[in-house]
C-alpha positions, 0 to 999 in steps of 0.5 A: 501473515494472517488475514482478517483485517476486516470482513467484507461480504456481498450477498449475491443470491439475486445475481445467482438467480439472474445471470448478467444482472449487476449488483452494487455495494458501497461499504465503509468499514474500519480496518485493522493494522496489517503486519507485512514482513515486519512493516506494520501498515496502519490506517487513519480512516475507515476503508471506503469500498465500492463494488459492482459484481456480475454473475455470468453463469460460471462465476463473478467478476467484481470491479471496484475501488478502495480508498482510505488514509494510511498512517505513514511515516515520511521516509525523509524526515521521519514525521508521521502523516496521513497519506491518501491511499486508493486503488481500483480492482477487477477480480474473478470469483469462482466456486472452485479453483482448479490449477489453471485458475490459481489467480482467482478467488472462491465464493461459497453459497450465496456470499462473496467474501472480499476480505482476502482479495482486498488485503491482497490488493492493499499489499500489492498497491502499498507505496514503497516509501512515503513522503509527507510532501515532495519537497521534504528536506529530510533530516540532517545526517549529523545532528538529526534535526528536521530540516523542514522545521529548522536550519542547523549549523552542521557542516553536512547540512548541505548533503550534496556538497563535495566537501561534506561527502569527503568528511562523511561516513562513506568518504572511503567509498567515494574515494573508490569511485574517483580512483581510476583503478579496476576493482 
């Protein structure tokens, strides 16, 4: 997995001279797609990042928020849609990372590069599945039509009915659940 979806750097030269004084940044930056284990994560809008950073003499604490629109595909109906995506972050940046500080990020000179930290947080906060809307009806398992747009005449369009379950591709598995035998 390569990093480099964008470059977001903070100039912290003033804060290094004046510990305890907060710096702020507001960054709007286009973001490239991310290949995450075969899943391509694409964005429909630039990233909007706000950050506040404070130097305490040993390192920086960076607090902020990220928001953008994900280009998503609905897990039920397989339609494309733009999904609001946001998260808050609070991370620590130090000059050098020791074994005890593995969960911290590093900075060089008078610049903090937020790129790796932002990408890590994007991947940690991705939704497991996306729905175009909570009441999405999905697709007919038999003919594949989008049930949000049309009602098909397939017998299996009512997925919850016992009759359609007994005729479906998993009917054999359903029989195992109804038998009183120990498996």
